[in-house]
A tleap script that builds the chain and sets N, CA, C and O, in Angstrom:
source leaprc.protein.ff14SB
mol = sequence {
  NMET ALA ILE ARG ILE VAL THR MET LEU ALA
  THR PHE ALA MET LEU ALA GLY CYS ALA SER
  GLN PRO GLY ASP THR GLY GLU SER LYS ALA
  GLY CYS ASP ARG ARG ASN TYR ASP GLU VAL
  THR LEU GLN PRO GLY CYS THR GLY TYR CYS
  THR ASN GLN PRO CYS ALA ILE SER PHE ARG
  LEU PRO GLN SER GLY GLY PRO PHE GLU ILE
  HIE ASN ARG ALA PHE MET ALA GLY THR GLY
  ASN ASN GLY GLU THR VAL TYR LEU GLY GLY
  TYR TRP LEU GLY SER TYR ILE PHE LYS THR
  THR ASN ALA ALA GLY GLU GLU LEU ALA PRO
  ALA TYR LEU THR VAL SER GLY ASP PRO ALA
  ASN GLY CLYS
}
set mol.1.N position { 0.829 -1.250 -0.024 }
set mol.1.CA position { 0.067 -0.102 -0.036 }
set mol.1.C position { 0.893 1.275 -0.032 }
set mol.1.O position { 0.560 2.237 -0.724 }
set mol.2.N position { 1.974 1.265 0.798 }
set mol.2.CA position { 2.835 2.393 0.897 }
set mol.2.C position { 3.448 2.610 -0.487 }
set mol.2.O position { 3.641 3.755 -0.897 }
set mol.3.N position { 3.727 1.642 -1.142 }
set mol.3.CA position { 4.538 1.722 -2.546 }
set mol.3.C position { 3.498 2.363 -3.383 }
set mol.3.O position { 3.899 3.228 -4.162 }
set mol.4.N position { 2.287 2.105 -3.362 }
set mol.4.CA position { 1.236 2.597 -4.230 }
set mol.4.C position { 1.062 4.270 -4.126 }
set mol.4.O position { 0.928 5.059 -5.061 }
set mol.5.N position { 1.106 4.533 -2.770 }
set mol.5.CA position { 1.092 5.935 -2.393 }
set mol.5.C position { 2.271 6.699 -2.887 }
set mol.5.O position { 2.122 7.730 -3.543 }
set mol.6.N position { 3.379 6.239 -2.601 }
set mol.6.CA position { 4.557 6.892 -3.035 }
set mol.6.C position { 4.526 7.013 -4.654 }
set mol.6.O position { 4.768 8.074 -5.229 }
set mol.7.N position { 4.224 5.891 -5.274 }
set mol.7.CA position { 4.175 5.959 -6.686 }
set mol.7.C position { 3.156 7.021 -7.341 }
set mol.7.O position { 3.373 7.651 -8.376 }
set mol.8.N position { 2.108 7.090 -6.612 }
set mol.8.CA position { 0.904 7.942 -6.936 }
set mol.8.C position { 1.464 9.472 -6.733 }
set mol.8.O position { 1.335 10.339 -7.597 }
set mol.9.N position { 2.050 9.660 -5.571 }
set mol.9.CA position { 2.717 11.014 -5.346 }
set mol.9.C position { 3.720 11.421 -6.372 }
set mol.9.O position { 3.731 12.569 -6.815 }
set mol.10.N position { 4.520 10.551 -6.739 }
set mol.10.CA position { 5.544 10.715 -7.709 }
set mol.10.C position { 4.948 11.106 -9.110 }
set mol.10.O position { 5.423 12.011 -9.797 }
set mol.11.N position { 3.926 10.386 -9.451 }
set mol.11.CA position { 3.227 10.673 -10.661 }
set mol.11.C position { 2.498 12.000 -10.688 }
set mol.11.O position { 2.523 12.679 -11.714 }
set mol.12.N position { 1.852 12.398 -9.606 }
set mol.12.CA position { 1.313 13.670 -9.467 }
set mol.12.C position { 2.461 14.966 -9.526 }
set mol.12.O position { 2.282 16.054 -10.073 }
set mol.13.N position { 3.484 14.581 -8.914 }
set mol.13.CA position { 4.694 15.596 -8.919 }
set mol.13.C position { 5.163 15.918 -10.392 }
set mol.13.O position { 5.435 17.051 -10.790 }
set mol.14.N position { 5.224 14.691 -11.191 }
set mol.14.CA position { 5.808 14.801 -12.492 }
set mol.14.C position { 4.790 15.548 -13.338 }
set mol.14.O position { 5.192 16.416 -14.113 }
set mol.15.N position { 3.385 15.238 -13.228 }
set mol.15.CA position { 2.529 16.019 -13.937 }
set mol.15.C position { 2.302 17.357 -13.592 }
set mol.15.O position { 1.884 18.115 -14.468 }
set mol.16.N position { 2.525 17.802 -12.375 }
set mol.16.CA position { 2.568 19.142 -12.073 }
set mol.16.C position { 3.696 19.842 -12.664 }
set mol.16.O position { 3.533 21.013 -13.006 }
set mol.17.N position { 4.770 19.299 -12.822 }
set mol.17.CA position { 6.033 19.858 -13.433 }
set mol.17.C position { 5.766 20.060 -14.933 }
set mol.17.O position { 6.315 20.971 -15.552 }
set mol.18.N position { 4.867 19.147 -15.537 }
set mol.18.CA position { 4.567 19.341 -16.947 }
set mol.18.C position { 3.510 20.551 -17.061 }
set mol.18.O position { 3.482 21.159 -18.130 }
set mol.19.N position { 2.744 20.889 -16.152 }
set mol.19.CA position { 1.749 21.945 -16.191 }
set mol.19.C position { 2.338 23.289 -16.132 }
set mol.19.O position { 1.824 24.263 -16.684 }
set mol.20.N position { 3.451 23.324 -15.437 }
set mol.20.CA position { 4.046 24.728 -15.311 }
set mol.20.C position { 4.996 25.056 -16.652 }
set mol.20.O position { 5.891 24.283 -16.994 }
set mol.21.N position { 4.712 26.220 -17.328 }
set mol.21.CA position { 5.429 26.563 -18.467 }
set mol.21.C position { 6.781 27.366 -18.362 }
set mol.21.O position { 6.888 28.313 -17.582 }
set mol.22.N position { 7.667 27.007 -19.065 }
set mol.22.CA position { 8.925 27.801 -18.979 }
set mol.22.C position { 8.531 29.322 -19.387 }
set mol.22.O position { 7.710 29.709 -20.218 }
set mol.23.N position { 9.357 30.031 -18.556 }
set mol.23.CA position { 9.123 31.590 -18.771 }
set mol.23.C position { 8.158 32.218 -17.923 }
set mol.23.O position { 8.088 33.446 -17.882 }
set mol.24.N position { 7.356 31.434 -17.196 }
set mol.24.CA position { 6.278 31.874 -16.166 }
set mol.24.C position { 6.862 32.107 -14.965 }
set mol.24.O position { 6.458 31.454 -14.003 }
set mol.25.N position { 7.862 33.025 -14.795 }
set mol.25.CA position { 8.528 33.279 -13.446 }
set mol.25.C position { 8.133 34.760 -12.968 }
set mol.25.O position { 7.323 35.511 -13.511 }
set mol.26.N position { 8.865 34.983 -11.874 }
set mol.26.CA position { 8.354 36.316 -11.357 }
set mol.26.C position { 9.314 37.401 -11.773 }
set mol.26.O position { 9.495 38.397 -11.074 }
set mol.27.N position { 9.909 37.199 -12.889 }
set mol.27.CA position { 10.779 38.195 -13.292 }
set mol.27.C position { 10.217 39.581 -13.710 }
set mol.27.O position { 8.988 39.590 -13.788 }
set mol.28.N position { 10.775 40.637 -13.969 }
set mol.28.CA position { 10.192 41.903 -14.049 }
set mol.28.C position { 9.317 41.967 -15.352 }
set mol.28.O position { 8.304 42.666 -15.366 }
set mol.29.N position { 9.696 41.259 -16.410 }
set mol.29.CA position { 8.975 41.183 -17.518 }
set mol.29.C position { 7.943 40.073 -17.472 }
set mol.29.O position { 8.101 39.065 -16.783 }
set mol.30.N position { 6.896 40.294 -18.222 }
set mol.30.CA position { 5.826 39.290 -18.206 }
set mol.30.C position { 6.309 37.847 -18.681 }
set mol.30.O position { 7.312 37.758 -19.390 }
set mol.31.N position { 5.626 36.771 -18.308 }
set mol.31.CA position { 6.063 35.446 -18.887 }
set mol.31.C position { 5.661 35.268 -20.346 }
set mol.31.O position { 5.503 36.215 -21.117 }
set mol.32.N position { 5.522 34.110 -20.638 }
set mol.32.CA position { 5.139 33.889 -22.095 }
set mol.32.C position { 3.635 34.330 -22.471 }
set mol.32.O position { 2.709 34.271 -21.661 }
set mol.33.N position { 3.524 34.713 -23.602 }
set mol.33.CA position { 2.228 35.244 -23.959 }
set mol.33.C position { 1.776 34.038 -25.020 }
set mol.33.O position { 2.320 33.866 -26.111 }
set mol.34.N position { 0.701 33.251 -24.503 }
set mol.34.CA position { 0.289 32.192 -25.235 }
set mol.34.C position { -1.195 32.345 -25.419 }
set mol.34.O position { -1.973 31.621 -24.798 }
set mol.35.N position { -1.585 33.221 -26.211 }
set mol.35.CA position { -2.983 33.758 -26.289 }
set mol.35.C position { -3.782 32.882 -27.313 }
set mol.35.O position { -4.939 33.239 -27.538 }
set mol.36.N position { -3.322 31.833 -27.924 }
set mol.36.CA position { -3.993 30.909 -28.842 }
set mol.36.C position { -4.813 31.510 -29.826 }
set mol.36.O position { -5.873 30.936 -30.077 }
set mol.37.N position { -4.504 32.667 -30.502 }
set mol.37.CA position { -5.121 33.386 -31.524 }
set mol.37.C position { -4.218 33.461 -32.749 }
set mol.37.O position { -3.649 32.481 -33.230 }
set mol.38.N position { -4.141 34.608 -33.176 }
set mol.38.CA position { -3.331 34.855 -34.380 }
set mol.38.C position { -1.951 35.605 -34.194 }
set mol.38.O position { -1.264 35.986 -35.143 }
set mol.39.N position { -1.626 35.773 -32.860 }
set mol.39.CA position { -0.284 36.212 -32.572 }
set mol.39.C position { 0.247 35.822 -31.244 }
set mol.39.O position { -0.545 35.654 -30.316 }
set mol.40.N position { 1.528 35.663 -31.077 }
set mol.40.CA position { 2.075 35.198 -29.951 }
set mol.40.C position { 3.474 36.051 -29.744 }
set mol.40.O position { 4.186 36.385 -30.691 }
set mol.41.N position { 3.738 36.330 -28.469 }
set mol.41.CA position { 5.052 36.774 -28.175 }
set mol.41.C position { 5.840 35.866 -27.414 }
set mol.41.O position { 5.423 35.560 -26.297 }
set mol.42.N position { 6.906 35.384 -27.828 }
set mol.42.CA position { 7.964 34.371 -27.304 }
set mol.42.C position { 9.005 35.007 -26.598 }
set mol.42.O position { 9.215 36.216 -26.696 }
set mol.43.N position { 9.697 34.209 -25.857 }
set mol.43.CA position { 11.090 34.721 -25.318 }
set mol.43.C position { 11.737 33.348 -25.027 }
set mol.43.O position { 11.144 32.270 -25.022 }
set mol.44.N position { 13.023 33.554 -24.790 }
set mol.44.CA position { 13.761 32.278 -24.526 }
set mol.44.C position { 13.177 31.452 -23.346 }
set mol.44.O position { 13.017 31.948 -22.231 }
set mol.45.N position { 12.863 30.145 -23.656 }
set mol.45.CA position { 12.477 29.251 -22.595 }
set mol.45.C position { 10.873 29.107 -22.712 }
set mol.45.O position { 10.319 28.304 -21.961 }
set mol.46.N position { 10.129 29.842 -23.607 }
set mol.46.CA position { 8.709 29.883 -23.643 }
set mol.46.C position { 8.279 28.896 -24.747 }
set mol.46.O position { 9.035 28.567 -25.662 }
set mol.47.N position { 6.925 28.410 -24.596 }
set mol.47.CA position { 6.170 27.612 -25.439 }
set mol.47.C position { 4.999 28.371 -25.855 }
set mol.47.O position { 4.260 28.871 -25.006 }
set mol.48.N position { 4.769 28.496 -27.160 }
set mol.48.CA position { 3.580 29.245 -27.601 }
set mol.48.C position { 2.842 28.460 -28.575 }
set mol.48.O position { 3.463 27.630 -29.238 }
set mol.49.N position { 1.480 28.634 -28.758 }
set mol.49.CA position { 0.538 27.956 -29.491 }
set mol.49.C position { -0.387 28.905 -30.257 }
set mol.49.O position { -0.916 29.804 -29.603 }
set mol.50.N position { -0.642 28.813 -31.554 }
set mol.50.CA position { -1.443 29.657 -32.469 }
set mol.50.C position { -2.468 28.789 -33.063 }
set mol.50.O position { -2.113 27.761 -33.641 }
set mol.51.N position { -3.717 29.113 -32.972 }
set mol.51.CA position { -4.806 28.473 -33.717 }
set mol.51.C position { -5.138 28.951 -35.075 }
set mol.51.O position { -5.850 28.293 -35.833 }
set mol.52.N position { -4.576 30.203 -35.412 }
set mol.52.CA position { -4.853 30.689 -36.660 }
set mol.52.C position { -3.661 30.782 -37.512 }
set mol.52.O position { -2.559 30.819 -36.965 }
set mol.53.N position { -3.768 30.827 -38.904 }
set mol.53.CA position { -2.632 30.878 -39.752 }
set mol.53.C position { -2.895 32.101 -40.641 }
set mol.53.O position { -4.057 32.300 -40.997 }
set mol.54.N position { -1.942 32.924 -41.024 }
set mol.54.CA position { -0.547 32.947 -40.433 }
set mol.54.C position { -0.568 33.455 -39.055 }
set mol.54.O position { -1.449 34.252 -38.733 }
set mol.55.N position { 0.345 33.058 -38.189 }
set mol.55.CA position { 0.476 33.462 -36.746 }
set mol.55.C position { 1.581 34.427 -36.820 }
set mol.55.O position { 2.676 34.129 -37.299 }
set mol.56.N position { 1.277 35.648 -36.318 }
set mol.56.CA position { 2.406 36.677 -36.144 }
set mol.56.C position { 3.189 36.593 -34.843 }
set mol.56.O position { 2.695 36.756 -33.728 }
set mol.57.N position { 4.365 36.341 -35.084 }
set mol.57.CA position { 5.345 36.057 -34.025 }
set mol.57.C position { 6.194 37.071 -33.651 }
set mol.57.O position { 6.917 37.531 -34.534 }
set mol.58.N position { 6.286 37.627 -32.286 }
set mol.58.CA position { 7.243 38.601 -31.898 }
set mol.58.C position { 8.013 37.842 -30.799 }
set mol.58.O position { 7.523 36.933 -30.129 }
set mol.59.N position { 9.281 38.314 -30.684 }
set mol.59.CA position { 10.154 37.685 -29.624 }
set mol.59.C position { 10.802 38.605 -28.650 }
set mol.59.O position { 11.548 39.465 -29.116 }
set mol.60.N position { 10.622 38.546 -27.351 }
set mol.60.CA position { 11.045 39.332 -26.376 }
set mol.60.C position { 12.346 38.980 -25.902 }
set mol.60.O position { 12.557 37.881 -25.390 }
set mol.61.N position { 13.285 39.904 -26.052 }
set mol.61.CA position { 14.801 39.567 -25.714 }
set mol.61.C position { 15.097 39.844 -24.237 }
set mol.61.O position { 14.479 40.706 -23.611 }
set mol.62.N position { 16.075 39.077 -23.693 }
set mol.62.CA position { 16.480 39.493 -22.290 }
set mol.62.C position { 17.025 40.945 -22.205 }
set mol.62.O position { 17.409 41.612 -23.165 }
set mol.63.N position { 16.998 41.335 -20.881 }
set mol.63.CA position { 17.492 42.645 -20.550 }
set mol.63.C position { 18.980 43.035 -20.541 }
set mol.63.O position { 19.387 44.192 -20.435 }
set mol.64.N position { 19.779 41.888 -20.669 }
set mol.64.CA position { 21.275 41.930 -20.749 }
set mol.64.C position { 21.886 40.930 -21.582 }
set mol.64.O position { 21.293 39.866 -21.763 }
set mol.65.N position { 22.894 41.130 -22.056 }
set mol.65.CA position { 23.690 40.047 -22.812 }
set mol.65.C position { 23.753 40.261 -24.322 }
set mol.65.O position { 24.360 39.486 -25.061 }
set mol.66.N position { 23.154 41.255 -24.716 }
set mol.66.CA position { 22.891 41.462 -26.201 }
set mol.66.C position { 24.144 42.040 -26.906 }
set mol.66.O position { 25.109 42.414 -26.239 }
set mol.67.N position { 24.126 42.107 -28.204 }
set mol.67.CA position { 23.047 41.992 -29.111 }
set mol.67.C position { 22.815 40.403 -29.279 }
set mol.67.O position { 23.695 39.562 -29.090 }
set mol.68.N position { 21.558 40.146 -29.645 }
set mol.68.CA position { 21.215 38.753 -29.806 }
set mol.68.C position { 20.778 38.438 -31.346 }
set mol.68.O position { 20.295 39.282 -32.100 }
set mol.69.N position { 21.033 37.071 -31.682 }
set mol.69.CA position { 20.510 36.644 -32.945 }
set mol.69.C position { 19.484 35.514 -32.573 }
set mol.69.O position { 19.680 34.766 -31.615 }
set mol.70.N position { 18.359 35.431 -33.397 }
set mol.70.CA position { 17.297 34.549 -33.213 }
set mol.70.C position { 17.355 33.574 -34.390 }
set mol.70.O position { 17.166 34.099 -35.487 }
set mol.71.N position { 17.566 32.339 -34.377 }
set mol.71.CA position { 17.532 31.362 -35.457 }
set mol.71.C position { 16.228 30.474 -35.258 }
set mol.71.O position { 15.706 30.282 -34.160 }
set mol.72.N position { 15.767 29.952 -36.480 }
set mol.72.CA position { 14.766 29.165 -36.711 }
set mol.72.C position { 15.239 28.001 -37.568 }
set mol.72.O position { 15.156 28.108 -38.791 }
set mol.73.N position { 15.708 26.946 -37.038 }
set mol.73.CA position { 16.382 25.869 -37.798 }
set mol.73.C position { 17.641 26.499 -38.446 }
set mol.73.O position { 18.453 27.055 -37.705 }
set mol.74.N position { 17.861 26.445 -39.820 }
set mol.74.CA position { 18.978 26.786 -40.481 }
set mol.74.C position { 19.023 28.278 -40.937 }
set mol.74.O position { 19.939 28.668 -41.661 }
set mol.75.N position { 18.034 29.108 -40.511 }
set mol.75.CA position { 18.119 30.498 -40.991 }
set mol.75.C position { 17.884 31.562 -39.896 }
set mol.75.O position { 17.073 31.276 -39.015 }
set mol.76.N position { 18.435 32.619 -39.862 }
set mol.76.CA position { 18.267 33.676 -38.920 }
set mol.76.C position { 16.834 34.227 -39.016 }
set mol.76.O position { 16.400 34.585 -40.110 }
set mol.77.N position { 16.135 34.299 -37.971 }
set mol.77.CA position { 14.748 34.809 -38.041 }
set mol.77.C position { 14.782 36.295 -37.668 }
set mol.77.O position { 13.944 37.054 -38.155 }
set mol.78.N position { 15.750 36.751 -36.796 }
set mol.78.CA position { 15.696 38.120 -36.388 }
set mol.78.C position { 16.972 38.422 -35.542 }
set mol.78.O position { 17.681 37.544 -35.051 }
set mol.79.N position { 17.183 39.762 -35.427 }
set mol.79.CA position { 18.229 40.174 -34.321 }
set mol.79.C position { 17.661 41.255 -33.552 }
set mol.79.O position { 16.643 41.842 -33.917 }
set mol.80.N position { 18.346 41.556 -32.408 }
set mol.80.CA position { 17.796 42.624 -31.760 }
set mol.80.C position { 18.748 42.930 -30.433 }
set mol.80.O position { 19.702 42.192 -30.183 }
set mol.81.N position { 18.450 43.962 -29.682 }
set mol.81.CA position { 19.279 44.298 -28.441 }
set mol.81.C position { 18.584 44.068 -27.233 }
set mol.81.O position { 17.441 43.613 -27.275 }
set mol.82.N position { 19.185 44.350 -26.072 }
set mol.82.CA position { 18.718 44.145 -24.912 }
set mol.82.C position { 17.426 44.689 -24.674 }
set mol.82.O position { 17.212 45.857 -24.999 }
set mol.83.N position { 16.416 43.905 -24.080 }
set mol.83.CA position { 14.994 44.485 -23.808 }
set mol.83.C position { 14.237 44.620 -24.939 }
set mol.83.O position { 13.058 44.907 -24.734 }
set mol.84.N position { 14.605 44.487 -26.143 }
set mol.84.CA position { 13.652 44.772 -27.311 }
set mol.84.C position { 12.720 43.614 -27.478 }
set mol.84.O position { 12.964 42.496 -27.025 }
set mol.85.N position { 11.632 43.932 -28.155 }
set mol.85.CA position { 10.669 42.847 -28.626 }
set mol.85.C position { 10.704 43.060 -30.145 }
set mol.85.O position { 10.311 44.088 -30.695 }
set mol.86.N position { 11.213 41.984 -30.771 }
set mol.86.CA position { 11.501 41.933 -32.251 }
set mol.86.C position { 10.245 41.092 -32.930 }
set mol.86.O position { 9.791 40.046 -32.466 }
set mol.87.N position { 9.822 41.698 -34.011 }
set mol.87.CA position { 8.834 40.983 -34.871 }
set mol.87.C position { 9.434 40.034 -35.765 }
set mol.87.O position { 10.233 40.475 -36.591 }
set mol.88.N position { 9.173 38.751 -35.738 }
set mol.88.CA position { 9.770 37.772 -36.596 }
set mol.88.C position { 9.015 37.448 -37.792 }
set mol.88.O position { 9.619 36.796 -38.643 }
set mol.89.N position { 7.766 37.788 -38.029 }
set mol.89.CA position { 7.001 37.619 -39.220 }
set mol.89.C position { 5.875 36.684 -38.994 }
set mol.89.O position { 5.622 36.301 -37.852 }
set mol.90.N position { 5.195 36.301 -40.007 }
set mol.90.CA position { 4.161 35.391 -39.981 }
set mol.90.C position { 4.564 33.921 -40.180 }
set mol.90.O position { 5.397 33.625 -41.037 }
set mol.91.N position { 3.973 32.981 -39.385 }
set mol.91.CA position { 4.325 31.533 -39.446 }
set mol.91.C position { 3.125 30.766 -39.681 }
set mol.91.O position { 2.080 30.994 -39.071 }
set mol.92.N position { 3.267 29.755 -40.652 }
set mol.92.CA position { 2.111 28.761 -40.919 }
set mol.92.C position { 2.226 27.635 -40.200 }
set mol.92.O position { 3.088 27.442 -39.342 }
set mol.93.N position { 1.145 26.672 -40.613 }
set mol.93.CA position { 1.103 25.340 -39.938 }
set mol.93.C position { 2.476 24.745 -39.694 }
set mol.93.O position { 3.294 24.716 -40.614 }
set mol.94.N position { 2.738 24.309 -38.590 }
set mol.94.CA position { 3.896 23.495 -38.294 }
set mol.94.C position { 4.375 23.777 -36.881 }
set mol.94.O position { 3.766 24.510 -36.103 }
set mol.95.N position { 5.517 23.140 -36.602 }
set mol.95.CA position { 6.276 23.388 -35.147 }
set mol.95.C position { 7.568 24.013 -35.529 }
set mol.95.O position { 8.239 23.700 -36.512 }
set mol.96.N position { 7.865 24.983 -34.602 }
set mol.96.CA position { 9.023 25.731 -34.808 }
set mol.96.C position { 9.892 25.813 -33.491 }
set mol.96.O position { 9.372 26.025 -32.396 }
set mol.97.N position { 11.236 25.632 -33.667 }
set mol.97.CA position { 12.186 26.004 -32.599 }
set mol.97.C position { 12.913 27.251 -32.794 }
set mol.97.O position { 13.555 27.353 -33.839 }
set mol.98.N position { 12.924 28.265 -31.921 }
set mol.98.CA position { 13.612 29.450 -31.936 }
set mol.98.C position { 14.818 29.420 -31.097 }
set mol.98.O position { 14.624 29.364 -29.883 }
set mol.99.N position { 16.026 29.446 -31.524 }
set mol.99.CA position { 17.250 29.538 -30.700 }
set mol.99.C position { 17.916 30.785 -30.658 }
set mol.99.O position { 18.240 31.335 -31.710 }
set mol.100.N position { 18.169 31.321 -29.490 }
set mol.100.CA position { 18.729 32.581 -29.352 }
set mol.100.C position { 20.082 32.684 -28.971 }
set mol.100.O position { 20.378 32.127 -27.914 }
set mol.101.N position { 20.953 33.258 -29.581 }
set mol.101.CA position { 22.532 33.355 -29.226 }
set mol.101.C position { 22.720 34.715 -28.753 }
set mol.101.O position { 22.154 35.616 -29.372 }
set mol.102.N position { 23.538 35.028 -27.596 }
set mol.102.CA position { 23.942 36.286 -27.147 }
set mol.102.C position { 25.261 36.620 -27.657 }
set mol.102.O position { 25.916 35.815 -28.318 }
set mol.103.N position { 25.669 37.796 -27.364 }
set mol.103.CA position { 26.986 38.401 -27.832 }
set mol.103.C position { 28.236 37.457 -27.591 }
set mol.103.O position { 29.257 37.568 -28.269 }
set mol.104.N position { 28.097 36.573 -26.635 }
set mol.104.CA position { 29.245 35.797 -26.243 }
set mol.104.C position { 29.161 34.525 -27.105 }
set mol.104.O position { 30.069 33.694 -27.104 }
set mol.105.N position { 28.175 34.416 -27.754 }
set mol.105.CA position { 27.978 33.211 -28.685 }
set mol.105.C position { 27.264 32.057 -27.779 }
set mol.105.O position { 27.282 30.901 -28.203 }
set mol.106.N position { 26.697 32.330 -26.656 }
set mol.106.CA position { 26.125 31.347 -25.919 }
set mol.106.C position { 24.665 31.231 -26.345 }
set mol.106.O position { 23.962 32.216 -26.568 }
set mol.107.N position { 24.250 29.962 -26.443 }
set mol.107.CA position { 22.747 29.703 -26.761 }
set mol.107.C position { 21.983 29.671 -25.506 }
set mol.107.O position { 22.363 29.031 -24.526 }
set mol.108.N position { 20.789 30.437 -25.547 }
set mol.108.CA position { 19.783 30.606 -24.608 }
set mol.108.C position { 18.867 29.471 -24.696 }
set mol.108.O position { 18.939 28.652 -25.613 }
set mol.109.N position { 17.986 29.411 -23.733 }
set mol.109.CA position { 16.918 28.334 -23.744 }
set mol.109.C position { 16.191 28.424 -24.948 }
set mol.109.O position { 15.862 29.558 -25.297 }
set mol.110.N position { 15.825 27.335 -25.756 }
set mol.110.CA position { 15.028 27.398 -26.983 }
set mol.110.C position { 13.514 27.816 -26.626 }
set mol.110.O position { 13.006 27.497 -25.551 }
set mol.111.N position { 12.879 28.504 -27.547 }
set mol.111.CA position { 11.504 28.851 -27.519 }
set mol.111.C position { 10.704 27.959 -28.602 }
set mol.111.O position { 11.138 27.870 -29.750 }
set mol.112.N position { 9.634 27.365 -28.239 }
set mol.112.CA position { 8.949 26.472 -29.136 }
set mol.112.C position { 7.566 27.154 -29.489 }
set mol.112.O position { 6.933 27.872 -28.714 }
set mol.113.N position { 7.208 26.832 -30.727 }
set mol.113.CA position { 5.985 27.362 -31.262 }
set mol.113.C position { 5.297 26.412 -32.101 }
set mol.113.O position { 5.903 25.813 -32.989 }
set mol.114.N position { 3.944 26.219 -31.851 }
set mol.114.CA position { 3.164 25.272 -32.676 }
set mol.114.C position { 1.938 26.121 -33.431 }
set mol.114.O position { 1.137 26.802 -32.792 }
set mol.115.N position { 1.914 26.005 -34.638 }
set mol.115.CA position { 0.697 26.737 -35.440 }
set mol.115.C position { -0.157 25.664 -35.996 }
set mol.115.O position { 0.271 24.755 -36.706 }
set mol.116.N position { -1.491 25.832 -35.603 }
set mol.116.CA position { -2.422 24.911 -36.128 }
set mol.116.C position { -3.423 25.764 -36.996 }
set mol.116.O position { -3.242 26.956 -37.242 }
set mol.117.N position { -4.485 25.033 -37.426 }
set mol.117.CA position { -5.569 25.556 -38.139 }
set mol.117.C position { -5.502 25.518 -39.671 }
set mol.117.O position { -4.463 25.250 -40.275 }
set mol.118.N position { -6.739 25.820 -40.296 }
set mol.118.CA position { -6.983 25.939 -41.681 }
set mol.118.C position { -6.778 27.343 -42.231 }
set mol.118.O position { -7.492 28.289 -41.898 }
set mol.119.N position { -5.719 27.435 -43.130 }
set mol.119.CA position { -5.451 28.675 -43.748 }
set mol.119.C position { -6.724 29.244 -44.684 }
set mol.119.O position { -6.822 30.439 -44.961 }
set mol.120.N position { -7.584 28.338 -45.087 }
set mol.120.CA position { -8.697 28.790 -45.854 }
set mol.120.C position { -9.661 29.477 -45.214 }
set mol.120.O position { -10.233 30.373 -45.835 }
set mol.121.N position { -10.000 29.212 -43.954 }
set mol.121.CA position { -10.922 30.000 -43.263 }
set mol.121.C position { -10.288 30.572 -41.852 }
set mol.121.O position { -11.038 31.019 -40.984 }
set mol.122.N position { -8.991 30.533 -41.696 }
set mol.122.CA position { -8.449 31.375 -40.684 }
set mol.122.C position { -8.407 30.633 -39.352 }
set mol.122.O position { -7.886 31.148 -38.363 }
set mol.123.N position { -8.946 29.445 -39.332 }
set mol.123.CA position { -9.123 28.614 -38.064 }
set mol.123.C position { -8.258 27.432 -38.044 }
set mol.123.O position { -8.287 26.662 -37.084 }
savepdb mol mol.pdb
quit
């Protein structure tokens, strides 16, 4: 019986960890903007989801360590300086990983985006 309780508590702890999103911290800037509509503001460590296509993506950069480069797979999606919010453009159906590199060449936590919906009717 005790083993079942310990197993159950461990399972609940793991699920609770999955429920908390990266970037939702008590920092001075707001956490991830995951509005589920046609635009999302990401930052390093965030996960965003859009239900409409195209999805307008902005990226909030850290307060220090810049200038920054933001890459989406093999191409550069944008650049910016400390504390800026950079518009990266419209993204269509798919999953994307944005990797940010600071001035020292260090890679910050990746940001993830999923875009779903039918482009024919915007949903």
